[in-house]
N, CA and C atoms as a LAMMPS dump frame, in Angstrom:
ITEM: TIMESTEP
0
ITEM: NUMBER OF ATOMS
342
ITEM: BOX BOUNDS ff ff ff
-5.0000000000000000e+02 5.0000000000000000e+02
-5.0000000000000000e+02 5.0000000000000000e+02
-5.0000000000000000e+02 5.0000000000000000e+02
ITEM: ATOMS id mol type element x y z
1 1 1 N -82.887 365.108 -197.624
2 1 2 C -82.404 363.996 -198.383
3 1 3 C -81.29 364.064 -198.824
4 2 1 N -80.242 363.736 -198.523
5 2 2 C -78.667 363.819 -199.689
6 2 3 C -78.55 362.588 -200.543
7 3 1 N -78.431 363.47 -201.31
8 3 2 C -78.425 363.016 -203.014
9 3 3 C -77.005 362.906 -203.507
10 4 1 N -76.335 362.443 -204.432
11 4 2 C -75.07 362.489 -205.164
12 4 3 C -75.397 362.436 -206.61
13 5 1 N -74.656 363.302 -207.543
14 5 2 C -74.894 363.369 -208.841
15 5 3 C -73.56 363.814 -209.4
16 6 1 N -73.015 362.671 -210.357
17 6 2 C -71.844 362.783 -210.771
18 6 3 C -70.834 362.964 -209.964
19 7 1 N -70.698 362.755 -208.451
20 7 2 C -69.893 363.049 -207.487
21 7 3 C -69.793 364.275 -206.809
22 8 1 N -71.072 364.518 -207.213
23 8 2 C -71.36 366.097 -206.444
24 8 3 C -72.546 365.836 -205.393
25 9 1 N -72.281 366.022 -204.246
26 9 2 C -72.961 365.669 -203.193
27 9 3 C -74.066 366.72 -202.887
28 10 1 N -75.502 366.727 -202.676
29 10 2 C -75.874 368.011 -202.068
30 10 3 C -76.925 367.607 -201.647
31 11 1 N -78.206 368.289 -200.854
32 11 2 C -78.919 368.273 -199.884
33 11 3 C -80.41 368.625 -200.72
34 12 1 N -81.595 367.81 -200.727
35 12 2 C -82.686 368.219 -201.427
36 12 3 C -83.641 368.041 -200.464
37 13 1 N -84.53 369.112 -200.713
38 13 2 C -85.606 369.009 -199.712
39 13 3 C -86.91 369.593 -200.611
40 14 1 N -87.471 368.152 -200.442
41 14 2 C -88.988 368.13 -201.611
42 14 3 C -89.884 369.061 -200.906
43 15 1 N -90.707 369.954 -201.547
44 15 2 C -91.637 370.726 -201.299
45 15 3 C -92.806 369.774 -200.62
46 16 1 N -93.466 370.299 -199.557
47 16 2 C -94.757 369.666 -199.077
48 16 3 C -95.879 370.351 -199.555
49 17 1 N -96.609 369.686 -200.066
50 17 2 C -97.913 369.787 -200.854
51 17 3 C -98.891 369.086 -200.339
52 18 1 N -100.073 370.183 -199.711
53 18 2 C -101.009 369.853 -199.053
54 18 3 C -102.311 369.477 -200.03
55 19 1 N -103.125 368.356 -199.795
56 19 2 C -104.178 368.014 -200.693
57 19 3 C -105.282 367.197 -200.203
58 20 1 N -106.469 367.181 -200.768
59 20 2 C -107.573 366.899 -200.359
60 20 3 C -108.28 365.897 -201.25
61 21 1 N -108.827 364.765 -200.536
62 21 2 C -109.111 363.603 -200.934
63 21 3 C -110.247 364.223 -201.522
64 22 1 N -111.135 363.492 -202.774
65 22 2 C -111.93 364.019 -203.457
66 22 3 C -113.003 362.899 -203.281
67 23 1 N -114.314 362.814 -203.61
68 23 2 C -115.289 361.682 -203.385
69 23 3 C -115.226 361.093 -204.647
70 24 1 N -114.611 361.013 -205.81
71 24 2 C -113.996 360.19 -206.788
72 24 3 C -113.315 359.317 -206.456
73 25 1 N -113.401 357.868 -206.736
74 25 2 C -112.514 356.794 -206.365
75 25 3 C -113.233 355.642 -206.403
76 26 1 N -112.559 354.332 -206.372
77 26 2 C -113.07 353.379 -206.881
78 26 3 C -112.165 352.168 -206.421
79 27 1 N -112.497 350.969 -206.918
80 27 2 C -111.166 349.592 -206.606
81 27 3 C -110.958 349.258 -207.93
82 28 1 N -109.49 349.23 -208.223
83 28 2 C -109.215 348.221 -209.444
84 28 3 C -108.033 347.262 -208.835
85 29 1 N -108.541 346.069 -209.302
86 29 2 C -107.731 344.754 -209.133
87 29 3 C -107.495 344.924 -207.286
88 30 1 N -108.37 345.011 -206.533
89 30 2 C -108.831 344.78 -205.064
90 30 3 C -108.108 345.87 -204.402
91 31 1 N -107.721 346.8 -205.029
92 31 2 C -106.842 348.03 -204.501
93 31 3 C -107.78 349.056 -204.502
94 32 1 N -108.194 350.033 -203.393
95 32 2 C -108.59 351.23 -203.415
96 32 3 C -107.644 352.309 -203.986
97 33 1 N -108.693 353.348 -204.38
98 33 2 C -108.075 354.206 -205.207
99 33 3 C -109 355.541 -204.954
100 34 1 N -108.176 356.722 -204.645
101 34 2 C -109.028 358.237 -204.578
102 34 3 C -108.218 359.153 -205.486
103 35 1 N -108.726 360.155 -206.047
104 35 2 C -108.097 361.263 -206.751
105 35 3 C -108.123 362.26 -205.328
106 36 1 N -106.624 363.029 -205.496
107 36 2 C -106.465 363.785 -204.811
108 36 3 C -106.33 365.203 -205.205
109 37 1 N -106.882 366.422 -204.537
110 37 2 C -106.646 367.632 -205.225
111 37 3 C -106.142 368.617 -204.392
112 38 1 N -105.161 369.357 -205.086
113 38 2 C -104.108 369.966 -204.51
114 38 3 C -105.12 371.54 -203.468
115 39 1 N -104.629 371.604 -202.127
116 39 2 C -105.352 373.064 -201.356
117 39 3 C -105.06 374.01 -202.489
118 40 1 N -103.822 374.15 -201.92
119 40 2 C -103.259 375.405 -203.058
120 40 3 C -102.297 375.054 -203.847
121 41 1 N -102.829 375.1 -205.243
122 41 2 C -101.561 374.687 -206.083
123 41 3 C -100.48 375.731 -206.383
124 42 1 N -99.123 375.421 -206.283
125 42 2 C -98.56 376.202 -206.512
126 42 3 C -98.338 376.905 -207.756
127 43 1 N -97.829 378.342 -207.55
128 43 2 C -97.57 379.228 -208.309
129 43 3 C -96.267 379.338 -209.241
130 44 1 N -96.015 378.809 -210.597
131 44 2 C -94.624 378.844 -211.021
132 44 3 C -94.27 380.114 -211.356
133 45 1 N -93.264 380.881 -211.3
134 45 2 C -92.594 382.057 -211.269
135 45 3 C -91.954 381.813 -212.754
136 46 1 N -92.721 382.734 -213.658
137 46 2 C -92.049 382.286 -215.166
138 46 3 C -90.348 382.933 -215.154
139 47 1 N -89.771 382.383 -216.138
140 47 2 C -88.522 382.729 -216.217
141 47 3 C -88.454 383.829 -217.34
142 48 1 N -87.428 384.679 -217.307
143 48 2 C -87.292 385.661 -218.269
144 48 3 C -85.865 385.446 -218.741
145 49 1 N -85.73 386.134 -219.677
146 49 2 C -84.407 386.308 -220.848
147 49 3 C -84.335 384.974 -221.281
148 50 1 N -85.144 384.145 -221.659
149 50 2 C -84.651 382.612 -222.792
150 50 3 C -84.629 382.993 -223.813
151 51 1 N -83.858 382.174 -224.598
152 51 2 C -83.209 382.74 -225.725
153 51 3 C -82.594 381.405 -226.361
154 52 1 N -83.358 381.311 -227.623
155 52 2 C -83.215 379.911 -228.264
156 52 3 C -82.656 380.217 -229.808
157 53 1 N -81.445 380.347 -230.132
158 53 2 C -81.036 380.428 -231.573
159 53 3 C -80.767 382.005 -231.952
160 54 1 N -80.771 382.731 -230.873
161 54 2 C -80.973 384.323 -231.077
162 54 3 C -82.294 384.735 -231.188
163 55 1 N -83.257 383.455 -230.704
164 55 2 C -85.057 384.271 -230.587
165 55 3 C -85.186 384.096 -229.27
166 56 1 N -85.795 385.623 -228.425
167 56 2 C -86.055 385.476 -227.034
168 56 3 C -87.261 384.889 -227.039
169 57 1 N -87.6 384.295 -226.093
170 57 2 C -88.925 383.872 -225.492
171 57 3 C -89.185 383.72 -224.612
172 58 1 N -90.469 383.324 -224.276
173 58 2 C -90.777 383.511 -222.709
174 58 3 C -91.856 381.779 -222.447
175 59 1 N -91.868 381.848 -221.448
176 59 2 C -92.732 380.445 -220.937
177 59 3 C -94.396 380.791 -221.256
178 60 1 N -95.134 379.858 -221.734
179 60 2 C -96.498 380.125 -221.869
180 60 3 C -97.335 381.168 -220.607
181 61 1 N -98.083 381.969 -221.157
182 61 2 C -98.853 383.068 -220.18
183 61 3 C -97.987 384.156 -220.028
184 62 1 N -96.74 384.299 -220.293
185 62 2 C -96.223 385.707 -220.125
186 62 3 C -95.625 386.063 -221.874
187 63 1 N -95.269 387.141 -221.746
188 63 2 C -95.021 388.018 -223.002
189 63 3 C -93.778 388.348 -223.623
190 64 1 N -93.276 387.623 -224.399
191 64 2 C -91.85 387.89 -225.045
192 64 3 C -91.639 388.999 -225.506
193 65 1 N -91.166 390.332 -225.392
194 65 2 C -90.384 391.056 -226.494
195 65 3 C -89.265 390.552 -227.149
196 66 1 N -89.477 390.438 -228.573
197 66 2 C -88.259 390.162 -229.217
198 66 3 C -87.687 391.279 -230.139
199 67 1 N -88.068 392.534 -229.643
200 67 2 C -87.544 393.665 -230.119
201 67 3 C -88.341 393.94 -231.637
202 68 1 N -89.253 393.626 -232.075
203 68 2 C -89.852 394.002 -233.018
204 68 3 C -91.019 394.453 -232.732
205 69 1 N -91.672 395.646 -233.291
206 69 2 C -93.098 396.056 -232.708
207 69 3 C -94.485 395.034 -233.576
208 70 1 N -94.614 394.258 -232.922
209 70 2 C -96.114 393.851 -233.487
210 70 3 C -97.232 394.552 -233.523
211 71 1 N -98.224 394.04 -234.494
212 71 2 C -99.419 395.028 -234.387
213 71 3 C -100.428 394.083 -233.497
214 72 1 N -101.294 394.988 -232.486
215 72 2 C -102.385 394.378 -231.891
216 72 3 C -103.323 394.36 -233.213
217 73 1 N -103.821 393.101 -232.538
218 73 2 C -105.246 392.756 -232.945
219 73 3 C -106.421 393.557 -232.862
220 74 1 N -107.254 394.132 -233.758
221 74 2 C -108.062 395.213 -233.421
222 74 3 C -108.926 394.254 -232.501
223 75 1 N -109.299 395.217 -231.557
224 75 2 C -110.644 394.583 -230.434
225 75 3 C -111.934 394.476 -231.052
226 76 1 N -112.841 393.55 -231.161
227 76 2 C -113.993 393.458 -231.622
228 76 3 C -114.899 394.08 -230.821
229 77 1 N -115.876 394.731 -231.072
230 77 2 C -116.776 394.971 -230.189
231 77 3 C -118.31 394.722 -230.601
232 78 1 N -118.681 394.778 -231.843
233 78 2 C -120.011 394.622 -232.069
234 78 3 C -119.862 392.869 -232.34
235 79 1 N -121.31 392.022 -232.281
236 79 2 C -121.408 390.736 -232.378
237 79 3 C -121.071 390.537 -233.663
238 80 1 N -121.637 391.417 -234.762
239 80 2 C -121.44 391.254 -236.18
240 80 3 C -119.717 391.605 -236.528
241 81 1 N -118.969 392.324 -236.044
242 81 2 C -117.548 391.891 -236.468
243 81 3 C -116.928 390.616 -235.916
244 82 1 N -117.188 390.064 -234.674
245 82 2 C -117.081 388.912 -234.261
246 82 3 C -117.376 387.63 -234.933
247 83 1 N -118.911 387.9 -235.871
248 83 2 C -119.168 387.049 -236.443
249 83 3 C -118.344 386.991 -237.925
250 84 1 N -118.427 388.088 -238.382
251 84 2 C -117.428 388.095 -239.591
252 84 3 C -116.347 387.924 -239.717
253 85 1 N -115.115 387.92 -238.371
254 85 2 C -113.959 387.573 -237.94
255 85 3 C -113.937 385.851 -237.945
256 86 1 N -115.015 385.518 -237.421
257 86 2 C -115.19 383.952 -237.35
258 86 3 C -115.372 383.197 -238.361
259 87 1 N -116.242 384.013 -239.583
260 87 2 C -116.433 383.6 -240.554
261 87 3 C -115.136 383.248 -241.613
262 88 1 N -114.481 384.638 -241.327
263 88 2 C -113.28 384.626 -242.375
264 88 3 C -112.334 383.303 -242.078
265 89 1 N -112.134 383.247 -240.542
266 89 2 C -111.166 382.441 -240.416
267 89 3 C -111.566 381.081 -240.806
268 90 1 N -112.994 380.512 -240.522
269 90 2 C -113.327 379.454 -240.915
270 90 3 C -113.226 379.279 -242.574
271 91 1 N -113.621 380.075 -243.227
272 91 2 C -113.415 380.283 -244.814
273 91 3 C -111.724 380.113 -244.857
274 92 1 N -110.615 380.832 -244.501
275 92 2 C -109.392 380.527 -244.575
276 92 3 C -109.266 379.024 -244.089
277 93 1 N -109.428 378.456 -243.201
278 93 2 C -108.897 377.239 -242.578
279 93 3 C -109.571 376.269 -243.933
280 94 1 N -111.094 376.088 -244.052
281 94 2 C -111.275 375.568 -245.07
282 94 3 C -110.825 375.449 -246.532
283 95 1 N -110.467 376.628 -246.732
284 95 2 C -109.35 376.776 -247.93
285 95 3 C -108.141 376.044 -248.027
286 96 1 N -107.358 376.395 -246.819
287 96 2 C -106.345 375.887 -246.586
288 96 3 C -106.168 373.852 -246.99
289 97 1 N -107.261 373.41 -246.065
290 97 2 C -107.791 372.346 -246.082
291 97 3 C -108.081 371.567 -247.39
292 98 1 N -108.874 372.257 -248.374
293 98 2 C -109.121 371.796 -249.629
294 98 3 C -107.223 371.866 -250.513
295 99 1 N -106.981 373.218 -250.441
296 99 2 C -105.644 372.93 -251.081
297 99 3 C -104.709 371.733 -250.797
298 100 1 N -104.455 371.628 -249.255
299 100 2 C -104.061 370.438 -248.882
300 100 3 C -104.216 368.816 -249.718
301 101 1 N -105.681 369.266 -249.572
302 101 2 C -106.147 367.753 -250.28
303 101 3 C -105.64 367.528 -251.852
304 102 1 N -105.752 368.634 -252.523
305 102 2 C -106.074 368.816 -253.762
306 102 3 C -104.424 368.466 -254.09
307 103 1 N -103.385 369.402 -253.575
308 103 2 C -102.3 368.525 -253.579
309 103 3 C -101.7 367.308 -253.134
310 104 1 N -102.263 366.855 -252.233
311 104 2 C -101.907 365.39 -251.924
312 104 3 C -102.409 364.357 -253.118
313 105 1 N -103.826 364.971 -253.431
314 105 2 C -104.15 363.826 -254.297
315 105 3 C -103.74 363.867 -255.944
316 106 1 N -103.185 364.833 -256.129
317 106 2 C -102.192 365.196 -257.516
318 106 3 C -100.849 364.62 -257.167
319 107 1 N -100.42 364.895 -256.206
320 107 2 C -99.053 363.757 -256.111
321 107 3 C -99.277 362.338 -256.163
322 108 1 N -100.549 362.198 -255.619
323 108 2 C -100.727 360.321 -256.008
324 108 3 C -100.897 360.063 -257.219
325 109 1 N -101.628 360.901 -257.994
326 109 2 C -101.868 360.565 -259.529
327 109 3 C -100.515 360.804 -260.261
328 110 1 N -99.858 361.545 -259.917
329 110 2 C -98.884 361.588 -260.547
330 110 3 C -98.404 363.273 -261.341
331 111 1 N -99.426 363.927 -260.859
332 111 2 C -99.336 365.438 -261.69
333 111 3 C -98.335 365.976 -260.888
334 112 1 N -97.889 367.198 -261.899
335 112 2 C -96.831 368.34 -261.215
336 112 3 C -97.728 369.121 -260.554
337 113 1 N -97.002 369.247 -259.212
338 113 2 C -97.982 370.297 -258.54
339 113 3 C -96.708 371.497 -258.357
340 114 1 N -97.012 372.691 -258.747
341 114 2 C -96.257 374.22 -258.45
342 114 3 C -95.405 374.04 -259.404
């Protein structure tokens, strides 16, 4: 397919994608419709060396190295360690929620916060 963008002409060949019709479907306003699933979903290659305002990053699913040594989270082996970690995280989330509600209500009443 020949396309033009701002005076530049170029050739575009759309990738062909094989699909399989699923059993799910129906009729909407008189028109039949069916879902189509990809036979072989395309695998997107991650871009490397992306940078925004001096910070290097990569797309989700890939690891970016910002030049800073990061600490690895300890691997939890026992179920007690996992339960303790989950409980402490829930407590942190609950405390943050309570503090935000407290500050919000204080500003509505007219009290000075911090």
